[in-house]
C-alpha positions in Angstrom: 8.4 -19.8 6.5 8.8 -16.5 4.7 11.3 -14.0 5.9 9.7 -10.6 5.2 10.9 -7.0 5.3 7.8 -4.9 5.8 7.4 -1.3 4.4 4.4 0.4 6.1 3.1 3.9 7.0 1.2 2.5 10.1 -2.3 3.7 9.5 -5.3 1.4 10.5 -5.0 -1.3 7.7 -1.2 -1.0 7.7 -1.2 -1.6 11.5 -3.5 -4.6 11.1 -1.2 -5.9 8.5 1.7 -5.7 10.9 -0.3 -7.5 13.5 -1.2 -10.2 11.0 2.4 -10.6 10.1 3.5 -10.9 13.8 0.8 -13.5 14.5 1.1 -15.6 11.4 3.1 -18.8 11.9 4.5 -18.7 8.4 5.7 -15.2 8.4 9.0 -14.1 10.1 9.3 -10.3 10.2 13.0 -9.4 10.0 12.5 -5.6 9.9 9.9 -2.8 9.6 10.6 0.2 7.4 8.2 2.9 8.4 7.7 6.4 7.1 5.1 9.1 6.1 1.8 8.2 4.5 -1.4 8.1 6.4 0.4 9.8 9.2 3.7 11.4 9.7 6.9 9.5 9.8 7.3 10.1 13.6 3.9 8.9 14.3 4.4 5.8 12.2 7.6 5.0 14.0 5.9 5.4 17.3 3.0 3.1 16.3 5.3 0.5 15.0 7.3 0.5 18.2 4.0 0.2 20.2 2.8 -2.8 18.2 6.1 -4.6 18.4 6.1 -4.0 22.1 2.6 -5.4 22.4 3.6 -8.4 20.4 6.6 -9.0 22.4 8.8 -8.6 19.4 11.1 -5.5 20.3 13.9 -7.5 18.7 12.7 -6.6 15.3 14.6 -3.6 13.9 12.6 -0.5 13.1 14.0 1.5 10.2 13.1 5.2 9.7 11.7 6.0 6.2 11.0 9.2 4.5 9.1 12.2 5.6 7.7 12.9 2.2 7.7 12.0 -1.5 10.6 12.1 -3.8 9.3 15.2 -5.5 9.7 17.2 -2.4 6.0 18.1 -2.1 4.4 18.4 1.3 2.7 15.1 2.2 -1.0 14.9 2.8 -2.2 12.9 5.7 -5.7 11.4 6.5 -6.6 11.6 10.2 -10.3 11.5 9.3 -9.8 7.9 8.0 -6.9 6.6 10.2 -7.3 8.7 13.3 -5.0 11.5 14.7 -2.3 8.9 15.6 -3.0 6.4 12.8 -4.7 3.8 15.2 -8.2 5.2 15.1 -9.1 6.4 18.6 -6.1 4.7 20.1 -3.3 6.8 21.3 0.0 4.9 21.9 1.7 5.5 25.2 4.0 8.5 25.2 6.8 6.8 26.9 7.7 3.5 25.2 11.1 3.4 26.8 14.2 3.5 24.7 13.5 2.5 21.1 16.4 2.0 18.7 15.7 3.3 15.2 18.0 2.4 12.2 18.7 4.5 9.2 17.9 3.6 5.7 21.2 1.7 5.3 19.9 -1.0 7.4 17.7 -2.1 4.5 20.7 -3.2 2.5 22.1 -5.0 5.6 18.9 -7.0 5.9 18.8 -7.9 2.2 22.3 -9.1 2.4 21.7 -11.0 5.5 18.7 -13.0 4.0 20.4 -13.6 0.6 17.9 -15.2 -1.7 15.5 -15.9 1.2 13.7 -12.6 1.6 10.3 -11.2 0.4 9.8 -7.5 0.5 6.2 -6.5 1.3 5.3 -2.8 0.7 1.9 -1.7 1.9 2.6 2.1 2.2 3.9 4.7 -0.1 6.6 3.5 -2.4 9.2 6.1 -1.4 11.2 3.9 0.9 11.2 1.1 -1.6 12.6 3.5 -4.3 15.4 5.0 -2.2 17.6 1.9 -2.2 17.6 2.0 -6.0 18.7 5.6 -5.8 21.5 5.0 -3.2 22.8 1.6 -4.4 21.7 1.2 -8.1 19.5 -1.2 -10.0 21.0 -4.2 -8.2 19.8 -3.1 -4.8 17.2 -5.9 -4.4 18.7 -8.4 -6.9 18.8 -11.1 -4.2 15.2 -10.5 -3.1 12.9 -13.4 -3.9 9.8 -11.3 -4.6 8.2 -8.0 -4.0 4.6 -7.8 -2.8 2.9 -4.4 -3.1 -0.4 -2.9 -2.3 -1.0 -0.2 -4.9 -2.6 0.7 -8.1 -6.1 0.5 -9.7 -6.5 -1.2 -13.1 -9.7 -0.7 -15.1 -11.5 0.5 -11.8 -11.9 3.9 -10.2 -9.2 5.3 -7.9 -9.7 6.2 -4.3 -7.9 9.5 -4.2 -8.7 10.8 -7.7 -11.0 9.3 -10.4 -8.0 7.1 -11.6 -5.4 6.9 -8.9 -4.9 4.8 -5.8 -3.5 6.5 -2.7 0.0 4.8 -2.4 0.8 5.4 -6.1 -0.7 9.0 -6.1 1.3 10.1 -3.1 4.6 9.5 -4.8 4.2 8.4 -8.5 7.8 9.0 -9.1 8.8 6.4 -6.5 6.1 3.9 -7.6 7.1 4.1 -11.2 10.8 3.6 -10.4 10.1 0.6 -8.2 8.0 -1.0 -11.0 10.7 -0.3 -13.5 13.6 -1.6 -11.4 12.3 -4.3 -9.0 11.8 -7.8 -10.3 9.2 -10.5 -9.5 6.7 -7.8 -8.4 3.2 -9.0 -7.3 0.8 -6.1 -7.3 -2.4 -6.0 -5.2 -4.5 -3.1 -6.5 -7.9 -1.7 -5.7 -9.4 -4.3 -8.1 -9.1 -6.9 -5.3 -8.3 -4.8 -2.2 -11.6 -3.0 -2.3 -13.3 -6.3 -2.0 -11.2 -7.5 0.9 -14.0 -6.6 3.4 -13.9 -8.0 6.8 -17.6 -7.9 8.2 -18.1 -6.2 11.5 -19.5 -9.5 13.0 -16.0 -11.1 12.5 -14.5 -8.2 14.4 -17.0 -8.5 17.2 -16.3 -12.2 17.5 -12.5 -11.5 17.6 -13.0 -8.8 20.2 -14.7 -11.4 22.6 -12.6 -14.6 21.7 -9.2 -13.6 20.4 -6.2 -14.7 22.4 -3.8 -12.5 20.6 -1.9 -9.7 22.4 -3.7 -7.2 20.1 -7.2 -8.2 21.2 -8.0 -4.9 22.8 -7.0 -2.9 19.6 -8.8 -4.8 16.9 -12.3 -3.5 17.5 -11.7 0.2 18.3 -9.3 0.5 15.4 -11.5 -1.3 12.9 -14.7 0.6 14.0 -13.1 4.0 13.5 -11.9 2.9 10.1 -15.3 1.4 9.1 -17.1 4.6 10.3 -14.9 6.6 7.9 -15.7 4.2 5.0 -19.4 4.5 5.6 -19.1 8.2 5.0 -17.1 7.9 1.8 -18.9 4.7 0.4 -22.6 4.8 1.5 -24.0 1.3 1.9 -20.6 -0.5 2.4 -21.0 -3.6 4.5 -17.6 -3.5 6.2 -14.1 -2.1 6.0 -11.7 -3.3 3.3 -8.3 -4.3 4.7 -6.2 -3.5 1.7 -2.8 -4.2 3.3 -3.8 -7.4 5.1 -4.8 -9.2 1.9 -1.4 -8.4 0.4 0.2 -10.4 3.1 -2.5 -13.1 3.0 -1.8 -13.6 -0.7 1.8 -14.3 0.1 1.1 -17.2 2.4 -2.0 -18.5 0.5 -0.9 -19.0 -3.0 -4.4 -19.8 -4.4 -5.9 -16.7 -2.9 -5.2 -14.3 -5.7 -5.2 -14.8 -9.5 -2.5 -12.7 -11.3 -2.1 -11.4 -14.8 1.4 -10.8 -16.1 1.8 -7.3 -17.7 4.3 -4.5 -17.7 3.1 -1.8 -15.4 3.9 2.0 -15.4 2.6 4.9 -13.4 1.6 8.3 -14.7 3.8 10.9 -13.2 2.0 14.3 -13.7 -1.2 16.1 -14.6 -4.8 15.0 -13.9 -3.9 11.4 -14.4 -1.1 11.5 -11.8 -0.7 8.3 -10.0 -2.7 6.2 -12.5 -1.4 2.7 -12.9 -1.2 1.6 -16.6 -0.9 -1.8 -18.3 -1.8 -3.2 -21.7 -5.0 -5.2 -21.4 -5.6 -5.8 -25.1 -6.3 -9.4 -26.1 -2.8 -9.4 -27.7 -0.7 -7.0 -25.7 2.6 -5.7 -26.9 5.3 -8.3 -26.2 7.7 -7.6 -23.3 10.7 -9.5 -22.1 9.7 -11.8 -19.2 11.9 -10.0 -16.7 9.9 -6.8 -17.4 6.5 -8.2 -16.5 4.8 -7.6 -13.2 2.0 -9.7 -11.8 -1.2 -7.9 -11.3 -3.8 -9.3 -8.9 -7.1 -9.2 -10.8 -9.3 -11.6 -8.7 -9.3 -12.8 -5.1 -11.0 -15.4 -3.1 -12.6 -13.2 -0.5 -14.4 -15.8 1.7 -10.9 -17.6 1.9 -9.4 -14.3 3.0 -12.0 -13.7 5.7 -11.4 -17.2 7.1 -7.6 -16.7 7.1 -7.9 -13.3 8.7 -10.2 -14.8 11.5 -7.9 -17.7 12.2 -4.7 -15.6 12.4 -6.3 -13.1 14.7 -7.9 -15.7 16.9 -4.8 -16.3 18.9 -1.1 -16.1 19.5 -0.2 -18.8 17.0 3.5 -17.8 16.9 5.7 -18.6 19.7 9.1 -16.9 19.3 11.8 -15.9 21.6 
């Protein structure tokens, strides 16, 4: 069992990642930090509360993240990809009842509560992951077992600019700080996440047969997302679930092959958000504690199977 603190911005694939985490029998979600990204912070909080309510997990604390990047720039949102509320065509109920939302200090409380037995999973912008280092110093996450991140693009095109992936591009200052200060970081870049395509036939099957509390959301949310991808990537055969494979890699240790390299992020200019590492046959030597683990290859058929099995039913009975 992995205790995870999930950092998300609650767009389509982020929301499917939260559903996956709530359903997976080996994942124990101990908190959700949610802020701006694909949608506004307020929308992200509302989506998270809605999904936790559907999953019967209102006990999981929701932590309010940031409204924008560390630079102070205005955030850019993507309703054409994720829908006006972040769940494709789905609009969460306006009245979810009383929802308690914690401030950012709750992150440190959770880290201390699960001393040496916590994995941080960041599938949104890196702003909220960077803030604890600013508030509490470099030792903020010293007892965290590992940090799993969806972000970056290495030796492949970006998805926001020619070279930059969206999470790193939105707040390169935060992304670079996290990679500099966090330890035991496992990166899941576009190299593998662009290939994490769930075929529409799988979604259709789940829409008919799933026993999960999220059954009625899976198909409309996925179809909206897939339609957006078909406009941006002509000929694509399904929608890539970038964030879900990051979680799947945590519980399926042979799913992703990693390469140890020190990673940094370009902060400014035309290459803003570009993730950089030394891929020469003999890279410059770095202390082991400075190395990050870059996902370079993934077993996509195994990922599809894992996704299908998890979403087939409510495999997790928790009080």
